[in-house]
DRENDO-1510 file (C-alpha; in Angstrom, 1 decimal, always signed):
<recs>
REC; n; res; u; v; w
REC; 1; MET; -0.6; -21.4; +81.2 .
REC; 2; ASP; +1.7; -21.3; +78.3 .
REC; 3; SER; +1.0; -17.5; +77.7 .
REC; 4; ALA; +1.8; -16.8; +81.4 .
REC; 5; ARG; +5.1; -18.6; +81.0 .
REC; 6; GLU; +5.9; -16.7; +77.9 .
REC; 7; LEU; +5.3; -13.4; +79.4 .
REC; 8; ALA; +7.4; -14.4; +82.4 .
REC; 9; GLN; +10.2; -15.4; +80.0 .
REC; 10; GLN; +10.0; -12.1; +78.2 .
REC; 11; LEU; +10.2; -10.2; +81.5 .
REC; 12; VAL; +13.2; -12.3; +82.6 .
REC; 13; ASN; +14.9; -11.4; +79.3 .
REC; 14; SER; +14.1; -7.7; +79.6 .
REC; 15; ALA; +16.4; -4.9; +80.8 .
REC; 16; PRO; +16.3; -5.0; +84.6 .
REC; 17; LEU; +16.5; -1.3; +85.1 .
REC; 18; ALA; +13.6; -0.7; +82.6 .
REC; 19; ILE; +11.4; -3.4; +84.4 .
REC; 20; ALA; +12.2; -1.8; +87.9 .
REC; 21; ALA; +11.2; +1.6; +86.6 .
REC; 22; LEU; +7.9; +0.2; +85.0 .
REC; 23; LYS; +7.1; -1.5; +88.3 .
REC; 24; GLU; +7.5; +1.8; +90.1 .
REC; 25; ILE; +5.2; +3.6; +87.7 .
REC; 26; TYR; +2.7; +0.7; +87.9 .
REC; 27; ARG; +2.6; +1.0; +91.7 .
REC; 28; ALA; +2.2; +4.8; +91.5 .
REC; 29; THR; -0.6; +4.6; +88.9 .
REC; 30; SER; -2.5; +1.3; +89.7 .
REC; 31; GLU; -5.1; +2.9; +92.0 .
REC; 32; MET; -5.6; +5.9; +89.7 .
REC; 33; PRO; -8.4; +6.1; +87.1 .
REC; 34; VAL; -6.9; +5.4; +83.7 .
REC; 35; GLU; -7.0; +9.0; +82.4 .
REC; 36; GLU; -5.2; +10.1; +85.5 .
REC; 37; GLY; -2.6; +7.5; +85.1 .
REC; 38; TYR; -2.1; +8.5; +81.6 .
REC; 39; ARG; -1.7; +12.1; +82.6 .
REC; 40; TYR; +0.9; +10.9; +85.2 .
REC; 41; ILE; +2.8; +9.2; +82.7 .
REC; 42; ARG; +2.7; +12.0; +80.1 .
REC; 43; SER; +3.7; +14.5; +82.6 .
REC; 44; GLY; +7.3; +13.5; +82.2 .
REC; 45; VAL; +7.6; +11.0; +85.1 .
REC; 46; LEU; +10.2; +9.2; +83.0 .
REC; 47; LYS; +12.7; +12.1; +83.2 .
REC; 48; HIS; +13.0; +11.3; +86.8 .
REC; 49; TYR; +14.7; +8.0; +86.0 .
REC; 50; PRO; +18.1; +9.0; +84.7 .
REC; 51; SER; +19.6; +5.9; +85.9 .
REC; 52; VAL; +17.5; +4.2; +83.3 .
REC; 53; LEU; +17.7; +6.8; +80.6 .
REC; 54; HIS; +21.5; +7.0; +80.8 .
REC; 55; SER; +22.4; +3.6; +81.5 .
REC; 56; GLU; +24.5; +1.2; +79.6 .
REC; 57; ASP; +21.4; -0.8; +79.0 .
REC; 58; ALA; +19.7; +2.2; +77.3 .
REC; 59; LEU; +22.6; +2.2; +74.8 .
REC; 60; GLU; +22.6; -1.6; +74.4 .
REC; 61; GLY; +19.0; -2.0; +73.2 .
REC; 62; PRO; +19.5; +0.3; +70.0 .
REC; 63; GLN; +22.9; -0.9; +69.4 .
REC; 64; ALA; +21.8; -4.6; +69.5 .
REC; 65; PHE; +18.9; -3.8; +67.2 .
REC; 66; ALA; +21.2; -2.0; +64.6 .
REC; 67; GLU; +23.5; -5.0; +64.8 .
REC; 68; LYS; +20.5; -7.4; +64.5 .
REC; 69; ARG; +21.4; -9.4; +67.7 .
REC; 70; ASP; +19.7; -10.0; +70.8 .
REC; 71; PRO; +20.7; -7.4; +73.6 .
REC; 72; VAL; +22.8; -8.4; +76.5 .
REC; 73; TRP; +21.4; -6.5; +79.5 .
REC; 74; LYS; +23.8; -5.8; +82.3 .
REC; 75; GLY; +21.4; -4.0; +84.7 .
REC; 76; ARG; +23.6; -0.9; +84.9 .
</recs>
């Protein structure tokens, strides 16, 4: 049970736009065979998520890492 709570806490502390994009990708690929799912992801599906790739949160992650601090996600 502790590992489930730890995972839940990690998800809560993650960038909300990235989590939303991952949920969409999971929904799209969960019924596919594994290799087909990999092909789908490698096909460039992430380029269809400019709201994630060009968000404030996308800049916050590397900046927080460089500054050796925890990121502050804004969901935008």
